[in-house]
C-alpha positions in Angstrom: 36.2 -34.3 126.4 39.1 -32.0 127.3 42.1 -31.7 125.0 45.0 -33.6 126.6 47.6 -32.7 123.9 50.1 -30.0 125.0 50.2 -27.2 122.6 53.6 -26.0 121.4 54.9 -22.8 123.1 54.6 -19.7 121.0 57.7 -18.8 119.0 59.1 -15.4 119.8 60.2 -13.6 116.7 62.4 -10.5 117.3 61.1 -7.4 115.8 63.0 -6.2 112.7 63.8 -2.6 112.4 62.0 -0.7 109.6 64.3 0.0 106.7 63.4 3.7 107.1 64.2 3.8 110.8 67.3 5.8 111.8 70.2 3.8 113.2 70.3 3.8 117.0 72.5 2.5 119.7 71.9 -0.2 122.3 70.3 2.3 124.7 67.9 3.5 122.0 69.0 7.0 121.1 69.8 7.6 117.4 72.7 9.6 116.1 70.4 12.3 114.8 68.5 12.6 118.2 71.8 12.9 120.1 73.2 15.5 117.7 69.9 17.5 117.8 69.8 17.5 121.6 73.5 18.5 122.0 73.2 21.3 119.4 70.9 23.1 121.9 73.9 23.4 124.3 75.6 26.7 123.6 79.4 26.4 123.8 82.3 28.7 123.6 84.7 28.4 120.7 88.5 28.0 121.1 91.5 27.4 118.9 93.7 24.6 120.1 97.3 24.9 118.9 100.5 23.0 119.2 103.9 22.9 117.5 104.9 19.7 115.7 108.5 18.8 116.7 111.2 19.1 114.1 112.0 15.8 112.3 115.5 15.8 113.7 116.0 18.3 116.6 119.7 17.5 116.7 120.2 18.6 113.0 120.2 22.4 112.6 119.6 21.9 108.8 116.5 19.7 109.3 113.1 21.4 108.6 111.4 22.8 111.6 108.2 21.5 113.0 104.8 22.8 111.7 102.3 24.7 113.7 99.0 22.8 114.0 95.6 24.3 114.9 92.1 22.9 115.5 88.8 24.6 116.3 87.1 23.1 119.4 83.8 23.7 121.3 84.3 20.7 123.7 86.6 22.6 126.1 86.1 23.2 129.8 87.8 23.9 133.1 88.2 20.8 135.3 90.0 21.8 138.5 91.3 24.9 140.3 93.9 23.1 142.5 95.8 22.1 140.5 94.6 24.2 137.5 93.3 21.7 134.9 91.4 22.0 131.7 90.1 19.4 129.3 89.6 19.3 125.5 87.9 16.5 123.5 89.6 15.5 120.3 88.3 13.2 117.6 90.3 10.0 117.7 92.8 9.8 114.9 92.6 13.6 114.1 95.9 15.3 113.5 95.8 17.1 116.8 95.0 13.9 118.6 98.0 12.2 116.9 100.3 15.1 117.7 99.3 15.3 121.4 99.8 11.6 121.8 103.5 12.3 120.9 104.2 15.5 122.7 102.5 17.0 125.7 102.6 20.8 125.2 99.6 22.7 123.7 97.8 26.0 124.0 94.2 27.4 123.8 93.0 30.7 122.5 89.5 31.7 123.5 88.1 33.3 120.4 86.1 36.5 120.4 83.0 37.2 118.4 85.1 39.0 115.7 87.2 35.9 115.1 84.6 33.7 113.5 86.7 33.5 110.3 89.5 31.9 112.4 87.1 29.3 113.8 85.7 28.5 110.4 89.2 28.2 108.8 90.5 25.7 111.3 87.3 23.6 111.2 87.4 23.0 107.5 87.5 19.4 106.3 90.1 18.5 103.7 91.9 21.7 104.4 95.2 23.0 103.1 98.5 22.9 105.1 98.2 24.4 108.6 101.3 26.5 107.8 99.2 28.4 105.2 96.3 28.8 107.6 98.4 30.6 110.1 100.0 33.0 107.5 97.7 36.0 107.9 96.6 35.5 111.5 98.4 37.6 114.2 99.9 35.5 116.9 102.7 35.2 119.4 104.5 32.1 120.6 103.7 30.9 124.1 106.7 31.2 126.4 106.0 27.8 128.0 104.9 25.7 125.0 106.1 27.5 121.8 102.5 27.1 120.5 100.8 30.0 118.7 98.6 32.2 120.8 96.1 34.2 118.7 96.2 37.9 118.8 92.9 39.5 119.9 91.7 36.4 121.7 89.7 36.9 124.9 92.1 34.7 126.9 95.0 32.3 126.2 96.2 29.3 128.2 99.3 27.1 127.8 99.0 23.5 128.9 100.9 20.3 129.5 99.0 17.0 129.2 98.5 15.3 132.5 96.1 12.5 131.3 94.6 11.1 128.1 91.3 9.2 128.4 89.7 7.2 125.6 85.9 8.0 125.4 84.1 6.4 122.5 85.4 7.9 119.3 87.1 10.7 121.1 90.1 11.3 123.3 89.7 13.5 126.4 93.0 15.4 126.9 93.4 16.8 130.4 96.1 19.4 130.7 97.7 21.3 133.6 97.6 25.1 132.9 101.1 26.5 132.8 100.2 30.1 131.9 96.9 32.0 131.7 96.5 35.4 130.2 93.7 37.8 129.4 95.2 39.9 126.7 92.0 41.4 125.4 89.0 42.7 127.3 87.2 43.9 124.2 84.2 42.3 122.6 82.1 39.3 123.5 82.8 35.5 123.1 82.3 33.5 120.0 79.6 30.9 120.6 78.4 27.8 118.8 74.7 27.0 118.9 72.4 24.9 116.8 75.1 24.3 114.2 76.1 27.9 113.7 78.6 30.4 115.1 76.8 33.1 117.1 77.5 36.0 119.6 75.8 37.3 122.7 73.1 39.9 122.3 
């Protein structure tokens, strides 16, 4: 005699991640997988600089603004007409906070002999930026007042045109006000697989 009792539908139990599994995102990639993949993309190294405005520009006795610098590898050209570049800044970083208040900044494209500058401005928990600039030769940009590193392969001065929030970073798009090639000597400083490198 056939069984006429309806059986209960199977209960679907969501799979639980293994405690040892790396944390991933909704699309499935883990932080470690993403970092490992992107570390295989060689990138040029630049120093982004800006001058923090004085606390009270109307008071000649007030302390002047401090120079701020940040090593970056996420820097690229965006447009030729008009001339635009873009740098990616970690949200909440000092440079991100500064460029949210004032629009002028500069970029020095570092040469292979300037690895020490890149490392200095990439340190976590570092000392005052004023001290970091002390023994580095630089001139002030005519359009921005920001430090332009001596011996850099190229320098650009920029004015922010647009800020775009992208995850935990801010994409800052700047119009290029000046572009110079002060040094033709040496090759570029590169960042690849978590280390500074050079061509050859």
